[in-house]
Backbone as a chain_set.jsonl record, in Angstrom:
{"seq": "XXXXXXXXXXXXXXXXXXXXXXXXXXXXXXXXXXXXXXXXXXXXXXXXXXXXXXXXXXXXXXXXXXXXXXXXXXXXXXXXXXXXXXXXXXXXXXXXXXXXXXXXXXXXXXXXXXXXXXXXXXXXXXXXXXXXXXXXXXXXXXXXXXXXXXXXXXXXXXXXXXXXXXXXXXXXXXXXXXXXXXXXXXXXXX", "coords": {"N": [[60.273, 42.093, 10.204], [63.822, 41.946, 9.716], [66.554, 41.601, 11.656], [69.271, 40.979, 11.453], [72.335, 40.46, 9.642], [74.25, 38.491, 7.355], [77.531, 37.943, 6.842], [79.19, 37.469, 3.83], [81.179, 36.393, 1.045], [81.122, 38.667, -1.632], [80.825, 37.678, -4.23], [79.629, 35.191, -3.81], [77.259, 36.028, -2.658], [76.217, 37.264, -4.927], [75.86, 35.026, -6.595], [73.892, 33.693, -5.108], [71.876, 35.64, -5.24], [71.258, 35.585, -7.933], [70.131, 33.125, -8.203], [71.8, 31.066, -8.809], [72.901, 29.53, -6.958], [71.905, 27.876, -4.001], [72.648, 27.292, -1.496], [74.633, 27.765, 1.434], [77.909, 27.518, 2.414], [79.752, 27.144, 5.372], [82.369, 27.799, 7.671], [83.452, 29.241, 9.945], [84.331, 32.195, 11.703], [87.321, 33.879, 12.819], [86.79, 35.795, 14.761], [84.527, 34.819, 15.93], [82.888, 33.219, 18.657], [84.991, 30.934, 20.034], [85.881, 30.487, 17.493], [84.069, 29.149, 15.978], [81.395, 28.596, 13.794], [77.947, 29.227, 14.259], [74.665, 28.43, 13.433], [72.799, 30.768, 14.069], [70.604, 32.341, 13.325], [67.579, 32.181, 11.481], [66.578, 33.754, 9.519], [67.933, 36.247, 7.549], [69.709, 39.116, 6.262], [71.71, 39.278, 3.322], [75.05, 40.174, 3.476], [77.166, 41.488, 1.578], [80.644, 41.109, 1.143], [84.061, 42.001, 0.549], [86.048, 40.986, 1.988], [88.453, 38.59, 2.512], [87.722, 37.499, 0.092], [88.586, 35.871, -2.856], [89.697, 35.504, -6.181], [90.797, 33.067, -6.936], [89.586, 31.4, -5.177], [87.185, 30.594, -6.07], [85.168, 28.858, -8.53], [86.022, 28.702, -12.044], [83.764, 29.329, -13.659], [82.419, 31.085, -12.076], [83.638, 33.514, -12.257], [82.494, 35.633, -13.923], [80.38, 36.351, -12.214], [81.805, 37.377, -10.074], [82.937, 39.636, -11.269], [80.575, 41.077, -11.791], [79.668, 41.493, -9.165], [81.755, 43.085, -8.198], [81.501, 45.304, -9.859], [79.075, 46.328, -9.049], [79.37, 47.408, -6.528], [78.521, 49.247, -3.572], [78.815, 52.738, -2.51], [81.986, 53.56, -1.0], [82.469, 52.615, 2.358], [79.961, 51.757, 2.9], [77.369, 49.227, 2.775], [75.402, 47.266, 0.603], [72.202, 46.139, 1.041], [70.21, 43.915, -0.369], [69.074, 41.46, -0.711], [67.564, 38.79, 1.087], [67.683, 35.878, 3.231], [65.939, 32.908, 3.938], [66.472, 30.315, 6.01], [66.107, 26.99, 5.334], [67.051, 24.647, 6.185], [69.666, 23.413, 8.229], [72.788, 22.006, 8.374], [75.421, 19.997, 9.664], [78.365, 18.914, 8.25], [80.354, 16.268, 8.615], [82.119, 14.794, 7.09], [84.567, 14.811, 4.562], [84.212, 13.733, 1.961], [81.451, 13.898, 1.599], [81.059, 16.671, 1.752], [82.488, 17.365, -0.549], [80.853, 16.198, -2.457], [78.874, 18.023, -2.877], [79.619, 19.768, -4.804], [78.519, 20.676, -7.352], [76.535, 22.358, -6.531], [77.343, 24.823, -5.625], [79.581, 27.737, -5.729], [82.198, 27.779, -4.74], [85.629, 26.854, -5.128], [87.066, 23.548, -5.484], [89.395, 23.368, -3.999], [89.037, 25.412, -2.106], [86.879, 24.397, -0.634], [88.101, 22.104, 0.462], [90.205, 23.274, 1.993], [88.754, 24.883, 3.806], [87.23, 22.913, 5.041], [89.112, 21.333, 6.509], [90.26, 23.197, 8.208], [91.148, 24.059, 11.452], [89.025, 22.288, 13.194], [87.82, 19.344, 11.628], [85.147, 19.592, 9.239], [82.124, 21.164, 7.96], [79.518, 23.603, 7.885], [76.358, 23.508, 6.309], [73.962, 25.467, 4.88], [70.717, 25.435, 3.78], [69.387, 27.652, 1.597], [66.811, 29.757, 1.025], [66.354, 32.317, -1.066], [65.462, 35.749, -1.198], [64.485, 38.628, -3.035], [64.583, 41.973, -2.217], [62.118, 44.561, -2.48], [63.182, 47.079, -2.705], [66.569, 47.899, -2.703], [68.845, 48.666, -0.03], [71.278, 50.877, 1.084], [73.487, 50.736, 3.733], [75.39, 52.32, 6.276], [78.688, 51.321, 7.09], [79.877, 50.196, 10.229], [82.324, 50.31, 12.89], [81.847, 48.015, 14.465], [80.959, 46.212, 12.601], [83.078, 45.209, 11.268], [85.776, 42.839, 10.695], [86.534, 39.303, 11.058], [83.927, 37.702, 11.15], [80.663, 36.245, 11.28], [77.964, 37.161, 11.786], [76.105, 40.181, 11.747], [74.627, 42.647, 13.587], [71.951, 44.624, 12.726], [71.514, 48.123, 12.706], [69.78, 49.591, 11.295], [66.98, 48.409, 9.875], [66.208, 47.052, 6.827], [63.225, 46.958, 4.807], [61.358, 43.985, 4.417], [59.004, 43.585, 3.22], [56.926, 42.601, 0.595], [58.927, 41.284, -0.783], [60.345, 39.05, -3.201], [60.845, 35.592, -4.025], [63.921, 34.412, -5.417], [64.012, 32.083, -6.736], [61.681, 29.838, -8.071], [59.096, 27.953, -6.347], [58.877, 25.215, -7.058], [61.373, 24.647, -8.315], [63.065, 25.19, -6.181], [62.234, 23.204, -4.368], [63.08, 20.926, -5.758], [65.838, 21.36, -5.654], [66.171, 21.065, -2.838], [65.528, 18.342, -2.512], [67.609, 17.198, -3.98], [69.811, 18.117, -2.488], [69.302, 16.812, -0.046], [69.651, 14.138, -0.827], [72.392, 14.14, -1.432], [73.531, 14.868, 1.028], [72.769, 12.809, 2.664], [73.753, 10.096, 1.89], [72.754, 6.949, 0.627], [73.368, 3.579, 1.468], [73.725, 0.853, -0.654], [72.705, -2.511, -1.03]], "CA": [[61.567, 42.729, 9.976], [64.968, 41.068, 9.905], [67.52, 42.441, 12.35], [70.648, 40.515, 11.333], [72.883, 40.21, 8.306], [75.205, 37.392, 7.275], [78.659, 38.352, 6.008], [79.578, 36.448, 2.856], [81.856, 36.929, -0.131], [80.199, 39.335, -2.549], [80.585, 36.805, -5.376], [78.665, 34.173, -3.387], [75.982, 36.751, -2.558], [75.739, 37.457, -6.3], [75.369, 33.712, -7.034], [72.624, 33.479, -4.413], [70.905, 36.612, -5.764], [70.877, 35.184, -9.289], [69.573, 31.779, -8.191], [72.81, 30.114, -9.291], [73.304, 28.773, -5.779], [70.87, 27.959, -2.965], [73.184, 26.855, -0.22], [75.763, 28.512, 1.957], [78.868, 26.706, 3.15], [80.358, 28.01, 6.381], [83.259, 27.206, 8.662], [83.44, 30.051, 11.158], [85.317, 33.259, 11.694], [88.241, 34.012, 13.942], [86.168, 36.641, 15.782], [83.37, 34.154, 16.512], [83.183, 32.517, 19.898], [85.68, 29.674, 19.798], [86.166, 30.356, 16.072], [83.115, 28.18, 15.44], [80.138, 29.143, 13.287], [76.694, 28.688, 14.77], [73.533, 28.945, 12.653], [71.988, 31.428, 15.103], [69.424, 33.029, 12.798], [66.982, 31.48, 10.345], [66.288, 34.776, 8.505], [68.975, 37.274, 7.611], [70.098, 39.807, 5.04], [73.046, 38.985, 2.819], [75.954, 41.287, 3.717], [78.285, 41.206, 0.67], [81.93, 41.629, 1.585], [85.251, 41.664, -0.235], [86.992, 40.459, 2.963], [88.879, 37.205, 2.236], [87.275, 37.046, -1.219], [89.697, 35.672, -3.77], [89.311, 34.908, -7.457], [91.214, 31.662, -6.989], [88.771, 30.641, -4.241], [85.919, 30.238, -6.722], [85.262, 28.123, -9.795], [86.158, 29.591, -13.203], [82.458, 29.782, -14.144], [81.924, 32.13, -11.177], [84.36, 34.771, -12.478], [81.576, 36.71, -14.317], [79.647, 36.785, -11.024], [82.746, 38.205, -9.32], [83.009, 40.932, -11.963], [79.306, 41.767, -11.552], [79.664, 41.921, -7.761], [82.704, 44.195, -8.062], [80.961, 46.462, -10.58], [77.885, 46.825, -8.356], [79.657, 47.773, -5.141], [77.978, 50.534, -3.139], [79.869, 53.69, -2.16], [82.921, 53.159, 0.05], [81.962, 52.866, 3.702], [78.585, 51.271, 3.049], [77.069, 47.906, 2.235], [74.068, 47.253, -0.002], [71.356, 45.016, 1.444], [69.19, 43.788, -1.407], [68.513, 40.112, -0.684], [67.62, 38.111, 2.379], [67.624, 34.426, 3.197], [65.236, 32.093, 4.927], [67.156, 29.022, 6.087], [65.132, 25.899, 5.398], [67.739, 23.503, 6.768], [71.051, 23.651, 8.626], [73.403, 20.69, 8.52], [76.865, 19.924, 9.859], [78.912, 17.839, 7.423], [81.601, 15.848, 9.251], [82.944, 13.991, 6.168], [85.016, 15.559, 3.387], [83.628, 13.197, 0.728], [80.089, 14.443, 1.462], [81.232, 18.089, 1.402], [82.912, 17.414, -1.955], [79.746, 15.778, -3.325], [78.006, 19.185, -3.085], [80.338, 20.645, -5.726], [77.704, 21.3, -8.416], [75.514, 23.207, -5.924], [77.921, 26.074, -5.121], [80.622, 28.352, -6.551], [83.543, 27.644, -4.19], [86.501, 25.883, -5.796], [87.308, 22.327, -4.707], [90.477, 23.668, -3.056], [88.463, 26.199, -1.013], [86.105, 23.469, 0.192], [89.043, 21.272, 1.214], [90.89, 24.103, 3.001], [87.8, 25.26, 4.855], [86.813, 21.703, 5.753], [90.136, 20.855, 7.447], [90.703, 24.273, 9.091], [90.91, 23.784, 12.873], [88.352, 20.999, 13.376], [87.181, 18.94, 10.372], [83.705, 19.75, 9.078], [81.543, 22.39, 7.417], [78.071, 23.759, 7.962], [75.64, 23.739, 5.064], [72.653, 26.074, 5.086], [69.824, 25.495, 2.624], [69.058, 29.078, 1.61], [65.767, 30.288, 0.134], [66.764, 33.715, -1.208], [64.411, 36.682, -1.606], [64.919, 39.953, -3.498], [63.796, 43.059, -1.638], [61.517, 45.483, -3.444], [64.156, 48.157, -2.891], [67.83, 47.712, -1.99], [69.152, 49.747, 0.896], [72.673, 51.019, 1.472], [73.659, 51.11, 5.135], [76.764, 52.694, 6.593], [79.453, 50.356, 7.869], [80.305, 50.648, 11.545], [83.455, 49.514, 13.376], [81.36, 46.725, 14.964], [80.669, 45.335, 11.46], [84.335, 44.751, 10.686], [86.415, 41.653, 11.253], [86.238, 37.969, 10.543], [82.786, 37.153, 11.873], [79.545, 35.96, 10.392], [76.723, 37.88, 12.045], [76.115, 41.621, 11.983], [73.334, 43.144, 14.04], [71.647, 45.832, 11.972], [70.893, 49.23, 13.434], [68.705, 50.014, 10.395], [66.442, 47.204, 9.257], [65.477, 47.267, 5.575], [61.92, 46.314, 4.747], [61.251, 42.746, 3.653], [57.633, 43.552, 2.7], [56.815, 42.508, -0.857], [60.081, 40.601, -1.379], [60.003, 37.9, -4.046], [61.909, 34.588, -4.078], [64.669, 34.424, -6.677], [63.811, 30.771, -7.34], [60.296, 29.417, -7.851], [58.926, 26.902, -5.333], [59.155, 23.877, -7.609], [62.814, 24.528, -8.508], [63.685, 25.12, -4.857], [61.933, 21.877, -3.821], [63.985, 19.998, -6.439], [67.147, 21.581, -5.039], [66.177, 20.465, -1.501], [65.588, 16.889, -2.688], [68.973, 16.905, -4.421], [70.679, 18.342, -1.337], [69.061, 15.724, 0.9], [70.282, 12.926, -1.365], [73.843, 14.281, -1.317], [73.926, 14.919, 2.439], [72.42, 11.551, 3.319], [73.901, 9.002, 0.906], [72.214, 5.644, 1.042], [74.183, 2.409, 1.114], [72.932, -0.13, -1.39], [73.188, -3.886, -0.821]], "C": [[62.677, 41.749, 10.347], [66.111, 41.906, 10.461], [68.966, 42.033, 12.237], [71.033, 40.345, 9.871], [74.001, 39.183, 8.442], [76.316, 37.813, 6.327], [79.092, 37.181, 5.12], [80.299, 37.125, 1.705], [80.821, 37.528, -1.079], [79.87, 38.437, -3.745], [79.572, 35.705, -5.025], [77.287, 34.817, -3.211], [75.381, 36.965, -3.942], [75.173, 36.146, -6.85], [74.024, 33.391, -6.392], [71.535, 34.379, -4.985], [70.405, 36.24, -7.148], [70.262, 33.787, -9.349], [70.529, 30.734, -8.733], [73.269, 29.188, -8.169], [72.204, 28.954, -4.74], [71.351, 27.366, -1.651], [74.356, 27.74, 0.151], [76.625, 27.524, 2.729], [79.56, 27.617, 4.15], [81.221, 27.21, 7.337], [83.171, 27.972, 9.979], [84.572, 31.047, 11.133], [86.155, 33.302, 12.949], [87.581, 34.776, 15.084], [84.936, 35.989, 16.417], [83.794, 33.369, 17.748], [83.768, 31.139, 19.604], [86.044, 29.457, 18.346], [85.211, 29.436, 15.352], [81.849, 28.902, 14.999], [78.966, 28.448, 13.97], [75.555, 29.269, 13.933], [72.488, 29.563, 13.578], [70.677, 32.011, 14.596], [68.898, 32.281, 11.576], [66.548, 32.441, 9.24], [67.328, 35.872, 8.662], [69.198, 37.891, 6.243], [71.469, 39.321, 4.615], [73.874, 40.265, 2.897], [77.187, 41.04, 2.853], [79.574, 41.875, 1.147], [83.036, 41.191, 0.629], [86.294, 41.003, 0.666], [87.229, 38.978, 2.69], [88.464, 36.706, 0.85], [88.47, 36.976, -2.164], [89.179, 35.027, -5.048], [89.674, 33.45, -7.538], [90.412, 30.795, -6.021], [87.446, 30.193, -4.82], [86.194, 29.47, -8.012], [85.399, 29.108, -10.952], [84.817, 30.129, -13.708], [81.837, 30.856, -13.252], [82.616, 33.467, -11.404], [83.453, 35.89, -13.008], [80.739, 37.233, -13.139], [80.526, 37.695, -10.163], [82.845, 39.592, -9.946], [81.733, 41.74, -11.742], [79.255, 42.307, -10.123], [80.599, 43.116, -7.556], [82.164, 45.454, -8.727], [79.786, 47.106, -9.842], [78.121, 47.191, -6.898], [79.034, 49.121, -4.8], [79.126, 51.494, -2.829], [80.732, 53.168, -1.003], [82.34, 53.534, 1.414], [80.534, 52.419, 3.915], [78.479, 49.861, 2.475], [75.633, 47.953, 1.72], [73.339, 45.975, 0.411], [70.191, 44.939, 0.462], [68.474, 42.441, -1.393], [68.576, 39.567, 0.739], [67.357, 36.628, 2.187], [66.687, 33.927, 4.283], [65.905, 30.731, 4.891], [66.099, 27.94, 6.255], [65.748, 24.61, 5.921], [69.171, 23.884, 7.089], [71.662, 22.298, 8.981], [74.893, 20.843, 8.803], [77.362, 18.715, 9.089], [80.27, 17.439, 7.999], [82.549, 15.067, 8.336], [83.277, 14.8, 4.924], [84.371, 15.037, 2.109], [82.203, 13.724, 0.519], [80.155, 15.924, 1.103], [81.616, 18.227, -0.066], [81.784, 17.034, -2.904], [78.792, 16.931, -3.636], [78.528, 20.124, -4.164], [79.45, 21.352, -6.754], [76.655, 22.263, -7.874], [76.046, 24.549, -5.426], [79.071, 26.533, -6.011], [82.022, 28.32, -5.941], [84.336, 26.645, -5.029], [86.658, 24.662, -4.89], [88.381, 22.578, -3.647], [89.953, 24.467, -1.851], [87.666, 25.301, -0.078], [87.052, 22.641, 1.061], [89.731, 22.065, 2.318], [89.957, 24.457, 4.148], [87.403, 24.046, 5.692], [87.835, 21.325, 6.833], [90.61, 21.927, 8.428], [90.224, 24.022, 10.517], [90.332, 22.397, 13.083], [87.699, 20.606, 12.056], [85.67, 19.157, 10.392], [83.325, 21.097, 8.506], [80.053, 22.402, 7.736], [77.534, 24.018, 6.56], [74.273, 24.299, 5.436], [71.886, 26.039, 3.772], [69.187, 26.874, 2.653], [67.999, 29.42, 0.569], [65.988, 31.796, 0.088], [65.609, 34.55, -1.762], [65.035, 38.019, -1.992], [63.992, 40.998, -2.904], [63.231, 43.932, -2.755], [62.502, 46.613, -3.745], [65.397, 47.849, -2.061], [68.076, 48.911, -1.08], [70.635, 49.73, 1.229], [72.716, 51.464, 2.92], [75.138, 51.386, 5.386], [77.418, 51.6, 7.427], [79.888, 50.99, 9.178], [81.519, 49.821, 11.97], [83.029, 48.13, 13.865], [81.089, 45.726, 13.835], [81.93, 44.69, 10.887], [84.82, 43.469, 11.348], [85.881, 40.368, 10.667], [85.161, 37.325, 11.42], [81.643, 36.992, 10.888], [78.397, 36.939, 10.562], [76.953, 39.351, 12.334], [74.705, 42.003, 12.428], [73.089, 44.489, 13.371], [71.031, 46.9, 12.872], [69.731, 49.798, 12.622], [68.217, 48.762, 9.681], [65.709, 47.548, 7.967], [64.143, 46.525, 5.611], [61.987, 45.041, 3.909], [59.861, 42.588, 3.035], [57.66, 43.53, 1.17], [57.969, 41.81, -1.543], [59.622, 39.356, -2.14], [61.154, 36.89, -4.042], [62.615, 34.64, -5.433], [64.501, 33.101, -7.423], [62.375, 30.335, -7.059], [60.249, 28.2, -6.918], [59.275, 25.515, -5.846], [60.66, 23.661, -7.777], [63.523, 24.415, -7.16], [63.433, 23.753, -4.211], [62.821, 20.813, -4.457], [65.397, 20.116, -5.874], [67.214, 20.898, -3.67], [66.239, 18.942, -1.57], [66.998, 16.455, -3.061], [69.951, 17.039, -3.251], [70.531, 17.223, -0.321], [69.746, 14.437, 0.449], [71.799, 12.983, -1.189], [74.312, 14.266, 0.14], [73.7, 13.606, 3.158], [72.528, 10.406, 2.325], [73.405, 7.676, 1.483], [73.173, 4.538, 0.602], [73.261, 1.399, 0.427], [73.555, -1.499, -1.21], [73.511, -4.537, -2.142]], "O": [[62.495, 40.854, 11.172], [66.582, 42.827, 9.795], [69.827, 42.662, 12.853], [70.194, 40.122, 8.998], [74.609, 39.033, 9.501], [76.072, 38.018, 5.138], [79.324, 36.068, 5.592], [80.058, 38.298, 1.421], [79.76, 36.941, -1.294], [78.734, 38.444, -4.219], [78.749, 35.335, -5.861], [76.27, 34.224, -3.572], [74.167, 36.86, -4.113], [74.126, 36.147, -7.497], [73.121, 32.878, -7.054], [70.405, 33.938, -5.193], [69.266, 36.539, -7.503], [69.909, 33.313, -10.429], [70.109, 29.63, -9.08], [73.943, 28.187, -8.412], [71.637, 30.038, -4.607], [70.548, 26.985, -0.8], [74.982, 28.374, -0.699], [76.136, 26.789, 3.586], [79.918, 28.745, 3.813], [80.868, 26.108, 7.757], [82.846, 27.391, 11.014], [85.647, 30.77, 10.601], [85.747, 32.821, 14.007], [87.789, 34.444, 16.251], [84.359, 36.55, 17.349], [84.934, 32.917, 17.85], [83.114, 30.29, 19.0], [86.475, 28.363, 17.98], [85.496, 28.985, 14.243], [81.299, 29.719, 15.738], [78.995, 27.244, 14.222], [75.492, 30.484, 13.745], [71.44, 28.973, 13.839], [69.73, 32.157, 15.369], [69.671, 31.807, 10.743], [66.19, 32.005, 8.146], [67.573, 36.362, 9.764], [68.92, 37.282, 5.21], [72.301, 38.988, 5.459], [73.439, 41.319, 2.432], [78.158, 40.449, 3.326], [79.585, 43.053, 1.506], [82.947, 40.144, -0.012], [87.311, 40.512, 0.176], [86.276, 38.199, 2.644], [88.825, 35.591, 0.472], [89.262, 37.914, -2.253], [88.339, 34.128, -5.011], [88.946, 32.664, -8.143], [90.546, 29.572, -6.043], [86.672, 29.501, -4.16], [87.32, 29.446, -8.509], [84.934, 30.243, -10.847], [84.746, 31.278, -14.143], [80.839, 31.471, -13.628], [82.221, 34.466, -10.802], [83.622, 37.03, -12.577], [80.429, 38.423, -13.078], [80.041, 38.671, -9.59], [82.838, 40.601, -9.241], [81.795, 42.951, -11.529], [78.847, 43.447, -9.9], [80.268, 44.049, -6.824], [82.352, 46.556, -8.211], [79.535, 48.301, -9.998], [77.173, 47.274, -6.117], [79.017, 50.031, -5.629], [80.29, 51.098, -2.881], [80.255, 52.428, -0.142], [81.794, 54.622, 1.597], [79.95, 52.663, 4.971], [79.378, 49.378, 1.786], [74.764, 48.59, 2.316], [73.813, 44.868, 0.155], [69.302, 45.791, 0.465], [67.405, 42.291, -1.984], [69.511, 39.845, 1.489], [66.88, 36.185, 1.142], [66.651, 34.456, 5.394], [65.906, 30.065, 3.856], [65.301, 27.969, 7.192], [65.058, 23.603, 6.081], [69.82, 24.592, 6.318], [71.113, 21.546, 9.787], [75.549, 21.721, 8.242], [76.841, 17.612, 9.256], [81.235, 18.194, 7.882], [83.654, 14.714, 8.747], [82.398, 15.4, 4.305], [84.013, 15.836, 1.244], [81.795, 13.968, -0.617], [79.398, 16.39, 0.251], [81.117, 19.117, -0.754], [81.758, 17.498, -4.044], [77.985, 16.829, -4.56], [77.932, 21.172, -4.409], [79.637, 22.545, -6.991], [75.957, 22.918, -8.649], [75.288, 25.337, -4.861], [79.485, 25.822, -6.927], [82.963, 28.798, -6.576], [83.768, 25.699, -5.575], [86.416, 24.734, -3.686], [88.29, 22.065, -2.532], [90.369, 24.231, -0.717], [87.769, 25.43, 1.142], [86.825, 22.496, 2.262], [89.834, 21.593, 3.45], [90.325, 24.345, 5.317], [87.258, 24.146, 6.91], [87.447, 21.026, 7.962], [91.299, 21.6, 9.395], [89.036, 23.8, 10.754], [91.081, 21.422, 13.145], [87.078, 21.453, 11.414], [85.004, 18.941, 11.405], [84.101, 22.051, 8.558], [79.413, 21.355, 7.841], [78.183, 24.666, 5.739], [73.525, 23.693, 6.202], [72.359, 26.56, 2.761], [68.52, 27.23, 3.625], [68.266, 29.377, -0.632], [65.825, 32.476, 1.101], [64.884, 34.126, -2.662], [65.985, 38.482, -1.361], [62.773, 40.927, -3.063], [63.806, 44.022, -3.839], [62.637, 47.047, -4.889], [65.298, 47.571, -0.866], [67.587, 50.014, -1.325], [71.184, 48.696, 1.608], [72.071, 52.442, 3.3], [76.015, 50.764, 4.786], [76.81, 51.032, 8.333], [80.225, 52.173, 9.228], [81.718, 48.724, 11.447], [83.775, 47.166, 13.696], [81.0, 44.524, 14.084], [81.85, 43.737, 10.113], [84.34, 43.072, 12.41], [84.92, 40.349, 9.897], [85.451, 36.518, 12.304], [81.671, 37.548, 9.79], [77.907, 37.49, 9.577], [77.87, 39.722, 13.067], [73.722, 41.721, 11.742], [73.928, 45.387, 13.444], [70.151, 46.62, 13.686], [68.814, 50.407, 13.174], [68.981, 48.127, 8.954], [64.702, 48.255, 7.997], [63.975, 45.571, 6.37], [62.59, 45.019, 2.836], [59.574, 41.574, 2.399], [58.336, 44.342, 0.539], [57.998, 41.744, -2.772], [58.647, 38.703, -1.769], [62.319, 37.288, -4.053], [61.986, 34.882, -6.463], [64.815, 33.012, -8.61], [61.904, 30.45, -5.927], [61.252, 27.51, -6.733], [59.903, 24.729, -5.137], [61.17, 22.6, -7.419], [64.468, 23.64, -7.013], [64.33, 23.202, -3.572], [63.27, 19.895, -3.771], [66.071, 19.112, -5.644], [68.199, 20.226, -3.366], [66.932, 18.316, -0.768], [67.519, 15.473, -2.532], [70.81, 16.18, -3.048], [71.528, 16.734, 0.212], [70.351, 13.732, 1.258], [72.42, 11.98, -0.836], [75.368, 13.714, 0.449], [74.365, 13.319, 4.154], [71.518, 9.807, 1.954], [73.616, 7.352, 2.652], [73.715, 4.571, -0.503], [72.152, 1.137, 0.893], [74.777, -1.642, -1.232], [73.932, -5.693, -2.174]]}, "num_chains": 1, "name": "protein.A"}
């Protein structure tokens, strides 16, 4: 069982759910200790949120994903947990040029990456995310403790992860990891 959820823009959760993206970029929320994100959990449910989500914060090709995410919202006062993540790598990126080199691997706009990178202390976290679709989605009621600008939500009701299937096959995910490694660790050539 997985007892935590990760708050993320609903459009990014949709991209992850469709296998259009396999990484998560994160800076940190105001409500987090010191305003700094920490990759505390290696398995978590995606907690789609509209908080801070902006159409101008994503690439134009992500607008259909935004519309799908908006159309599939659960009833007011609840959140739908349908996908979970297994983190296969967590990296801190201290250079903007490296963060920008990841552009084709995510749906944030270049401006969003730049703004998030320079906010407070320079840098971004990158999580390599193997995403799984639950056999059955579960709507859970939002609680006051779930609100605010923070990343982690402790679940009082844990959906079942039994029988979940990866949204991306193993070979495609391995190719993504190789690509990510190359971008995060550029080699100097003589």
